[in-house]
C-alpha angles and dihedrals in degrees: 000000000000124000092248091053091051090048093051092049092063112108094226092054091048090052090049092051090048087055091053090051090050090054090054091048090047091051091050093048091045089056092045096048101030090229128119093212097088092050092047091051092047093048093050091048090050090051091052092046092052093056096085091053092049091048092049093049091046091050091051091049091049092049092049092052091054092059 
């Protein structure tokens, strides 16, 4: 398997990408309904879904600095 395939199989990356898709859906529904509520909900969901990736990257950085 390639490095990109391994990277995309990580659960935290999949959650991050799901958050990006939710932002696109929120933007579409905001345009369709004329309300900012769908975009606000999608953005907050994306923020929560990106937290595991940020934690994972921070933990790797912290472990690398200990070496």
